[in-house]
C-alpha positions, 0 to 999 in steps of 0.5 A: 512455505518459506522462500528464505529467512523472511518472506513477504509476498504482496498482491494488490490489484487496483482499478482506476477511473478517469474522472477528468483529463487530470484526475483519476480515482480508484480502489484496490484490494491487498493481501500480504503474506509474511513469514519470519522464520527465526521468530516463527511469525507466519501471518497474512494482512488483508484489506483495501484502499481508495485513491485519487491521483492528480496529474500536475504535469505530463509525467508527475502526479500527486496522490492521496490514498486511504488504506485499510488493512486487517493486521495481526497484533499481540496474542494473534488478535486481529485489528484494522489499521487505517492509513491516510497517505499522501505522495507523488509519482512519476509516470511513464506512459505505455500507451495500452488500452487498460494499462496506460502507464507505469507509475513509480510512486512514493507515499508517506503514511500520515498515521504511521506513528500512531499504529502502535500495538498497546501490549507489545509497543511494536508498530503494527504497520506492514511497512518498515517505515512511514514511507511506502514505495510502489511500482503501479500499472494503471 
């Protein structure tokens, strides 16, 4: 299946728990499907994450996250990548019972430059740069 030249589908459910009035901790799972038609690349990444989010002011949070993804490197050899990330989010409250806000998040992957495949020299991260942007409902 391909939706175009490049297909990238990401499903990442998350759950958080309000530890204090300002601190939320949580976990999540990730599965990403990636296909690049011209280079005959067809692979999936999977793994999970744990995060802490601290509310600085009513609509701004700082976030620390650790994401572990199983990725495909050279010769179809799979390996785990650990990515510690730091960042911030802008939150728009929606007042729901299970989903309290929509978060526009920007994270920086602190280990991006060290996630290099030893055979090909390519970065194994599924993200195109050390910056990761997300829209989260939590």
